[in-house]
N, C-alpha and C positions, 0 to 999 in steps of 0.2 A: 355786766357786772359779775364779778367772780367771788366766790366765798371759799375761805380755806378753813379747815377744821380738823378734828380727830375723830376717827372711828375707833371704838374700843370693842374687840371681839373676844369673847371667852371661848376658846378653842381647846378642847381636851384638858380643862383645868388650867390652862395658861392664858393670861390676859395679854392680847396682842394689840398694840396701838399703832394704827396706820393714819399718817397725815394725808388729808385728801385735798383736792382742789376741784370744786364744782362750778360750772359756768354754763351759760346758755348761748348757743350760737346757731344761727340758721334753722330756727324752729325746732331745735332739740336741746335737751340738757345733756351735759357730759360730765363725767367725773373721773379724774386721774387719781389712781392709787399706786404708790411705788411698792416694789417687792423688797425683800431683805437686801438685795444687791443695789437698790437705788433705781432700778429700771421702772420707769412709769408705764403703767397699763391703763389704757383709756376704755371707758364703757360709755355707751350711748343709750339713753332712754327712748325706747320706741314703744308707743301705746302704754301698756302697763308693765313692761318688762324691760330689764337691762340687757343690752347686747355688748359683748366684747368686741372691740374694733381696733385693737393694736396689731401691729405686725409680728411683734414678739409672741411666741407661744406661751400660753398661760399654764403654769405647772402646779397651781394651787389644787389641794384636795377638794372634791366636789362639795363636801359638807361645809368647808371653809367658805367657798364662793357663795353658797346659799345664804349663810349667816351674813356675808358681806353685802349681798343684795338687800337684805332686810335693813342692815345699817345705812346703806346708800338711799334706800327709801326714806328713812328717818331724816337723813341729811337734806334730801330734796324737799321734804315737807318743811323743814326749818327754813331752808333757802326761800321757798315760795312765800311762806308766811312773812318773812323779813321784807321781801320785795312789796307785798300789799301794804305794809305800814308806810 
């Protein structure tokens, strides 16, 4: 089952909206986030952290990625709560 949604990130006073796709596959959670050029970047949840697992190089600022990880955690929590219902 996949879930689509939007992550809102307040970065340097700018609100950035990123549409995501979250899904479960082969005992792991994955989330796809597109960049401003539409290239999708995939992250995999391992243990209690997210790992970047796309072939393209991620050029996002470190602080932006840290904020995105927290937002991905929130999206994952909503996803797992939805599955339990």
